N, C-alpha and C positions, 0 to 999 in steps of 0.2 A: 334466757339465759342457760336452759336446761341444756341446747341444741348448740351450743356457746361453746360449753363443758367438752359434748361429745366432739367437737371439731379439735378443740386443744387436745383433744386428747388421743385424736386418733391422726395428727401432727407427729406429736411430739412421738408416737410408733415409729414415725416416717412411712406408715402408710404400707406396712409391712404387715397387712393385719391375715393375708391369705397360709402364708405359711404360720403367722401365728395362732392362729383358729384351725387348722389340719393341727400343727402337733401338738397344742395344747386339746382336743379331739382326740385323738390318739393316744396321749399318754395316760387320758383319762379310762379310755377303754384298754391300755393295758393294767392298770391297775384295777380297773374293778372287774377284768375277765374272769374269774374266778364264782358270777352270780351265777352261775346256770344258765354259761353261754350266753346271755341276754346281751344287747347292744347299750350302753347306759344314753340316756337321754334326757336335755334336762331341757324345759322350759322355764324362765323369766316372766310370773306372770307384771301384768303394769299394778293389779294393788291388791290387801290381801283377799283372798278365799275368799270368794263371796261365788252368787245363786248366775251372775254374770258369765261365768267362768264355769256356767253348768255341765257343758257336753265335756269338758276334758277331765272333771271328775271323776261322771260318770266311766268315762272310757278307763279312766286307774280303778276305782271301785270293782266295775264289771268283771276286769283282768282283760279287756280288748288289749293297750299296749302291750301286756303279757303274750299274748298269744299271736301277736306281729313278729313278737321277735326282739322286742325293749325293755327294760326295764327304765320308767318316767320315773324324774322324778319332777313334780311343782313347786318351782320354788314362789313362798308368795315374797310381792311385793309391794308398796307404799308411796311414800311424798321423795322417798330419795331411792329408788327402785334403779335407776341408773338405765332401765335394758336397751336403747339404745345400744351406749356406748360398752355393754358388756356380752349383745352381739355381736355387735365388732368386731371383739376383741376376743372371741372366743371365748370367753369367759362361762358364758351358755350357749346350746345350744342351738334353743329357740324361741321367738320372744315375743310379748303381745306387745301392739300397736298402733296410734291409729297412720291410716298413710296419709295426714294431709302432716306432722310428720316429720312420717320415714323421706317424704320426696325433699321435704328440707334438707336432712340432713344426708340421701344422695348426693344433693346439691351442692355440700359441702364439704364433699371425699367420702362419706360412710359406704363401704361395701356394700348394704344390705337390699335384700331383694324380700317378696311376698312371696310365700309358696300355697298359703289360704287366704282365709278371712274366717275368720271367730261370728264377724255380725258384720250380716250385708247392710244396713241403718246406721247411723248414728245412735244414740242412745243420748245422745251431749242435750242436754236440753241449760231452759233456765227459766225456774221455779218463780215466782209472785205471790204475794198475797191477792186474797180473791176480792175483801175486800179491799182495794186498791188494785185492781183490771190493767196489766198493759195485752192492748189488742193484737199487739204487733212490735216488732224489731223497734221502728221506726219512734213508738214511745219511750222508749229506754231513756231518748236522750237528756243529759242533765241527771240521771237515777242514776245513787249506789249501785253495784253491782259486784259481787263478791266469786272474784274469777281470778282466774292465774295470769298473769302478766303477760306470758308467757306463751300462750295461748294463741295456733294458728286462729283458729275462729272471731277471737274476741277482736284479732283485727279485722279480720277479712268484714263481720260486722259493723264494723266502722264505718268502716271504708263503703260499702256495699251503701248502708241505708242514710251515711252523711250525717253520724252521731258523732257523739263523744259520750262516753258514761265515766261515769269517776269509779276507778278498780280499787275494794280492798281488801287484802289481800285475803287466800282462801284457808279457813281452817278448819276444813277436815270437820264439820260440827254445825249442825241446820241448828245450836244455842239461839248464836248474833241473832238467823232471820227469824226466830219464834219473839227476838225481845222487840224485834220497828220491823215494824208490819211495812215500813215504806223498802224492804231491802231485796234486791231480788238478788239471789245465789244460784249459780251455776251445782246442775245434777246430773244423774242421771233420772233418767225418763221411769226407770225399773228399780230409783232405791226413794231417793230422799224425800218424792211425795208422800213415798206412804208410809215414811218416819213420823213428815210434821201435819198428820190428821191422824195419827196415835195419837201426838202430843195436843190434839185439836185444835189442830189449822186448818182452816180450807184454804186450796191453794191451788193456783191452776202454772200451768207448763207449754214454752213455749220449744220447740224439736231445732235444732239448730238445723234439722234435715231440712227443716221448711226453709228456709235461708235458698237453699238450689247448693250448700257445701254440703259434700253425706262422706263425708271419708267412711273406709273401710274399716274396721279395728282387725287389724292381721295379722298372722302368723307370719312373724318374720323369722331369717336367718341370713349367717355369713353368707354372701354370693361367692368364694371360692370353694370354700363348706360343701354347698351343693353341689356344687357341677364335682367336688371329688365325690362325694359320699348321698349320688341322685335317692341309689337302692334306702336308707337311711331315710333319708326325706320323704320318702312317699309312700314309710312302711308310718310314721308317724304321722302323717295328715291322714293319711286313709282308716287310723284307728284311730285316730280324734273325732273325724266326719262322722264315722260308725257312734263311738259316747254321744255327741252329739244328734245325732238321729233318733237315741234309743233315751237318751235328758228327753226329749222335745218329745215327742210323739207317745215312752212306756212312761213307764214307772221311777220318779226323780227322786227316789226316797234314797238309791245307795249316793246317789252325789249329796244329798239334802244331810249325810250322816257324816260325811268326809268335808264337809266345807263349814259344819254346824263342828266338828272336834278338833281344826284349824281354827275354827272363828268363832267363838262360841258368843260375840252379839249378835249373831240370826238364829231367830225362831222358824219355828215352819211358818209362821202367818208371814212370815218378810220374806220368807224363801219364796211361797208359794205364789206371793203377789211377786215380785222378779219375774219370775218364770211365765206367770200367767200375761203379765206387758213381754217377754220375749215374744212369746205365742201373736199375741195379739195385734206387736207393729211390727209383726213379721222383718222383725232387728235380725235375725239371725240365717232367713229364708230369702229376705227381702223380698220384693212384689213380684206375680205373674211376669215369667219374659227376661228377670233382670240375673236369669243364672243358676240359681240354688244357693243349695248348702255350701260353704266351700268355697268360692266361686269368688275370683276377682280380677276385670275386665281392664284389660290395659287402655281400650279407648277409652272410657271412664278414667281411669286414670292419666294417663295424656290430657284430657281437660282440667280434671283437678290442678295437676301440675300448669298448663295454660293458669288457669284463676289468679295462687303464687307467681306465678311468675308478673304476671300484669300487674301485682302490685307490688313487686320490689321484693318479696321475700325470696326470693330463691338467687342465690348467689351463680347458676351457669342452668341452663332450660335442661330439664331432666322430662325426656322420651315416658311412654307408659310399662311400652319394654324392656327399658330398663330396669323397672321398676317390681319385675316381674322375673324368677328365678325362670330356664328355659324347663319347655317342659313341664309349666306347672300353668295354670291349677289342674286341681284333678279331677276327675266330676263326681259327688255321691254317689255308694252302689246304693240301690235302694234294698 
């Protein structure tokens, strides 16, 4: 549904998105030109502020964006954040979203490209109660799973393992999971398992990446905007990667304070758990030999697109080269 709406919006706009995005950003820059000569940039987050966004908040709090000549605004996301549409229509400069959904959107006409990645490894997982173990994805046959019906990974898992699950709508809460020991719930391995254990449940998880479907959590932009504003895009990506390295290797307290200020449901314990899982699972850096912090690999994206095409999820073939902006990704500076 999310992608269908996105495509409808783009088609309604006559696919005149290149000019629209440049005009929108130019108008915003002119209005904000009084901000000390800094170039305004807006990043639409995929969810409410959380430790999984830590590198961006670290860059903001530590002044890395300002040092790069940017006035960056981090916009809170949520269930209706419409990241793909906002980026395509030039309402925001950058967005965060999964590369599989981005690939489907590009096949439907949205002019989106990746300029980097926050996560090399997908933290999406399925959480289950330990007393009713799930040893593998095939064990989900006939089980009730709380997950987004439009999520690409749900359809891929069903097709790959020849199973059918009973989907129940996502409530963005663990309350129903805690009440039903047989329920399996989608989660981020960095978040909901901590909440469930704090509430007294013993849980296990299955990482979706273990199926071989492992999309990036990509930093995306409008293709035409990047071509016309490469210096701004490069400055933003480099400052963001600097923030991520500092967040993972240094003191994360600056990011934690900003995240907690904007989203009080997070406390120090939950944020430290999330950061620890990001580091332990190599979510942001990837495994050795995978390119490292911020990297996006065209061949890996092409392989993912082929899988999506084989399962009939694309409206036309999409190549990895089409999904990454020319001149990107940028190497993370040591």
